[in-house]
C-alpha positions in Angstrom: -49.6 -71.1 25.7 -50.9 -73.3 28.6 -52.1 -76.8 28.2 -55.9 -76.7 27.8 -58.5 -79.4 28.6 -59.6 -79.2 24.9 -56.0 -80.0 23.9 -55.9 -83.1 26.1 -59.4 -84.3 25.0 -58.3 -84.1 21.4 -55.1 -85.9 22.2 -57.0 -88.7 23.9 -59.4 -88.8 21.0 -56.4 -89.3 18.7 -55.0 -92.1 20.9 -58.4 -93.9 21.0 -58.8 -93.6 17.2 -55.3 -94.9 16.7 -56.0 -97.8 19.0 -59.3 -98.6 17.2 -57.7 -98.4 13.8 -54.8 -100.6 14.8 -57.2 -103.1 16.3 -59.6 -103.1 13.3 -57.1 -103.0 10.5 -54.0 -104.7 11.8 -55.2 -106.7 14.8 -53.3 -106.4 18.0 -51.7 -109.6 19.1 -49.3 -108.5 21.9 -48.7 -104.8 21.6 -47.7 -102.2 19.1 -45.2 -99.7 20.5 -45.5 -96.0 19.8 -42.6 -95.2 22.1 -40.8 -97.4 24.7 -43.4 -96.4 27.3 -46.6 -96.2 25.1 -48.1 -99.4 23.8 -51.3 -100.4 22.0 -52.7 -103.6 23.6 -56.0 -105.4 23.2 -57.2 -103.6 26.3 -56.3 -100.1 25.2 -53.3 -97.7 25.1 -50.9 -98.2 28.0 -48.6 -95.4 29.0 -46.6 -93.6 31.7 -47.4 -89.9 32.2 -43.8 -88.9 31.2 -44.2 -90.8 27.9 -47.7 -89.4 27.3 -46.4 -85.9 27.9 -43.4 -86.4 25.5 -45.8 -87.5 22.7 -48.4 -84.8 23.5 -45.8 -82.1 23.4 -44.2 -83.3 20.2 -47.7 -83.6 18.5 -48.8 -80.2 19.7 -45.5 -78.5 18.7 -45.6 -80.1 15.2 -49.3 -79.7 14.6 -50.1 -76.2 15.9 -46.8 -74.7 16.8 -47.7 -74.1 20.5 -45.4 -72.4 22.8 -42.5 -74.7 23.8 -43.0 -73.5 27.4 -45.6 -76.3 27.8 -44.2 -78.0 30.9 -44.7 -81.4 32.5 -46.1 -79.8 35.7 -48.7 -77.8 33.7 -49.6 -81.0 31.7 -49.9 -83.0 34.9 -52.1 -80.3 36.6 -54.5 -80.2 33.6 -54.6 -84.1 33.6 -55.8 -84.0 37.2 -58.3 -81.1 36.8 -61.7 -82.0 38.1 -63.6 -82.0 34.8 -61.2 -83.8 32.5 -62.1 -87.2 33.9 -65.9 -86.5 33.5 -65.3 -85.3 29.9 -63.4 -88.4 29.0 -66.1 -90.6 30.6 -68.8 -88.8 28.6 -66.9 -89.6 25.4 -66.8 -93.3 26.4 -63.2 -93.4 27.6 -61.8 -94.7 30.9 -58.2 -94.2 32.1 -57.2 -96.7 34.8 -54.0 -97.6 36.6 -52.8 -101.0 35.4 -49.4 -101.0 37.2 -49.2 -99.2 40.5 -45.5 -98.4 41.4 -46.4 -96.1 44.3 -45.7 -92.8 42.5 -47.9 -91.1 39.9 -44.9 -90.5 37.6 -44.0 -94.2 37.7 -47.4 -95.8 37.4 -48.6 -97.3 34.1 -52.1 -96.3 32.9 -54.4 -97.5 30.3 -56.8 -95.5 28.1 -59.7 -97.8 27.3 -62.7 -97.2 25.1 -65.7 -98.3 27.1 -68.4 -100.1 25.2 -71.7 -98.2 25.2 
């Protein structure tokens, strides 16, 4: 099964909800690590694409038993599809580069929930 835009939108919804829940209930002082390369900060959820893919794939395989053929290139292609950015914006999310290391795979991004 290929990676769908709906899968990614649901995944970003879950990350945003986890961030909001952590911020509301536990307070975020510095950061809360989900993995070594995914952290909850006051600003949002910081991640590298490789780390995001690893968590996405683990969640999808455990939750809905998707085909294990879900690959990083397919994941990356769907992330950069034209409409995903607009869909996330419509839901009040913004994904920005917070550390530019010159390569997409090495950059650090942040998912932010934009105040309406």
